[in-house]
Residue frames relative to the residue before (quaternion, step in Angstrom):
aa qw qx qy qz dx dy dz
M 1.0000 0.0000 0.0000 0.0000 0.00 0.00 0.00
T 0.5078 -0.6534 0.4765 0.2970 3.56 -0.99 0.88
S 0.1355 -0.8016 0.5809 0.0415 3.59 -0.97 0.85
D 0.1826 0.7615 -0.5938 0.1849 3.54 0.24 1.31
P 0.6914 -0.5022 0.3108 0.4162 3.61 -1.20 0.34
L 0.6522 0.5091 -0.3414 0.4460 3.59 0.97 -0.69
T 0.6388 0.5133 -0.3222 0.4740 3.56 1.00 -0.80
E 0.6574 0.5092 -0.3158 0.4569 3.54 0.91 -0.80
L 0.6239 0.5296 -0.3265 0.4728 3.57 1.08 -0.75
L 0.6771 0.4821 -0.2913 0.4735 3.57 0.93 -0.92
R 0.6213 0.5394 -0.3333 0.4603 3.58 1.05 -0.74
A 0.6341 0.5139 -0.3078 0.4889 3.58 0.98 -0.93
G 0.6616 0.4980 -0.3237 0.4577 3.65 0.91 -0.78
A 0.6255 0.5356 -0.3207 0.4680 3.53 1.03 -0.86
Q 0.6544 0.5110 -0.3197 0.4564 3.57 0.95 -0.89
Q 0.6702 0.4873 -0.3064 0.4685 3.61 0.87 -0.83
L 0.6416 0.5215 -0.3281 0.4569 3.59 0.97 -0.77
I 0.6417 0.5089 -0.3143 0.4801 3.60 0.99 -0.86
C 0.6491 0.5264 -0.3110 0.4526 3.61 0.89 -0.91
R 0.6616 0.5084 -0.2988 0.4632 3.57 0.94 -0.92
A 0.6544 0.5217 -0.3040 0.4552 3.53 0.96 -0.94
V 0.6572 0.4981 -0.3132 0.4711 3.59 0.92 -0.84
E 0.6475 0.5097 -0.3111 0.4735 3.59 0.93 -0.91
A 0.6673 0.5098 -0.3114 0.4447 3.60 0.88 -0.84
E 0.6287 0.5345 -0.3118 0.4710 3.56 1.08 -0.87
L 0.6634 0.4917 -0.3054 0.4741 3.58 0.93 -0.89
Q 0.6518 0.5091 -0.3291 0.4558 3.61 0.90 -0.86
D 0.6301 0.5168 -0.3402 0.4691 3.61 1.00 -0.77
L 0.6320 0.5319 -0.3149 0.4674 3.61 1.01 -0.79
L 0.6673 0.5085 -0.2927 0.4588 3.59 0.91 -0.87
V 0.6505 0.5000 -0.2988 0.4875 3.52 1.04 -0.87
E 0.6410 0.5411 -0.3165 0.4428 3.58 0.93 -0.81
H 0.7748 0.3177 -0.1387 0.5287 3.54 1.05 -0.74
S 0.3234 0.8079 -0.4513 0.1979 3.56 1.28 0.17
E 0.6887 0.4877 -0.2892 0.4518 3.62 1.05 -0.56
R 0.5338 0.6222 -0.4095 0.4003 3.56 1.23 -0.16
R 0.0370 -0.8144 0.5765 -0.0540 3.56 -0.71 1.14
T 0.4952 -0.6136 0.5292 0.3133 3.51 -1.29 0.49
M 0.7078 -0.4376 0.3215 0.4518 3.65 -1.23 0.12
D 0.7463 0.3860 -0.2356 0.4884 3.61 1.02 -0.61
G 0.6611 -0.5847 0.2743 0.3818 3.56 1.28 0.54
K 0.5305 0.6283 -0.4220 0.3816 3.62 1.20 0.01
A 0.6159 -0.5378 0.4134 0.4006 3.55 -1.22 0.55
E 0.4096 -0.7174 0.5107 0.2382 3.59 -0.94 0.91
M 0.7791 0.2241 -0.1311 0.5705 3.60 1.03 -0.70
V 0.0853 0.7844 -0.6033 0.1162 3.56 -0.68 1.16
R 0.5630 -0.5471 0.4837 0.3870 3.49 -1.38 0.28
N 0.0268 -0.7995 0.6001 0.0038 3.58 -1.11 0.64
G 0.7749 -0.3706 0.1886 0.4760 3.53 0.59 1.15
Y 0.5323 -0.6072 0.4852 0.3355 3.55 -1.21 -0.61
L 0.5063 -0.5690 0.5543 0.3357 3.44 -1.44 0.45
S 0.6865 -0.4249 0.3790 0.4523 3.53 -1.35 0.00
E 0.5893 -0.5625 0.4259 0.3936 3.61 -1.10 0.54
R 0.1570 -0.7749 0.6078 0.0747 3.51 -1.16 0.72
E 0.3299 -0.7158 0.5780 0.2116 3.49 -1.14 0.63
L 0.1071 -0.7930 0.5990 0.0300 3.55 -0.83 1.05
P 0.3749 -0.7198 0.5290 0.2480 3.55 -0.84 0.94
T 0.0250 -0.7741 0.6325 0.0065 3.57 -1.03 0.81
G 0.6723 -0.4785 0.3646 0.4314 3.59 -1.29 0.08
L 0.6720 0.4677 -0.2815 0.5003 3.59 1.31 -0.35
G 0.6635 -0.4216 0.3103 0.5345 3.55 1.24 -0.14
T 0.6944 -0.4698 0.3513 0.4168 3.54 -1.32 -0.06
V 0.0898 -0.7697 0.6302 0.0483 3.52 -1.11 0.89
T 0.3420 -0.7399 0.5463 0.1928 3.60 -1.03 0.72
V 0.0246 0.7987 -0.6001 0.0378 3.58 -0.87 0.96
R 0.3569 -0.6813 0.6010 0.2174 3.44 -1.37 0.57
I 0.2209 -0.7848 0.5729 0.0840 3.52 -0.80 1.07
P 0.3531 -0.7551 0.5043 0.2256 3.59 -0.64 1.06
K 0.3714 -0.6970 0.5519 0.2676 3.56 -1.17 0.60
């Protein structure tokens, strides 16, 4: 894959866009289930860090993203 400055800039933008989309989807899921509680009153669904980084193929080449748990 060609590695020129413009391609690298576009790849970085794609990576940021994917990360924002994944974060927004997780936030929506947490809001949707925010009223769910355990027997002792704690939130049933919470963030718990990130999975290992994953490489996703795109039209601009592979981008690495962190997927939240």
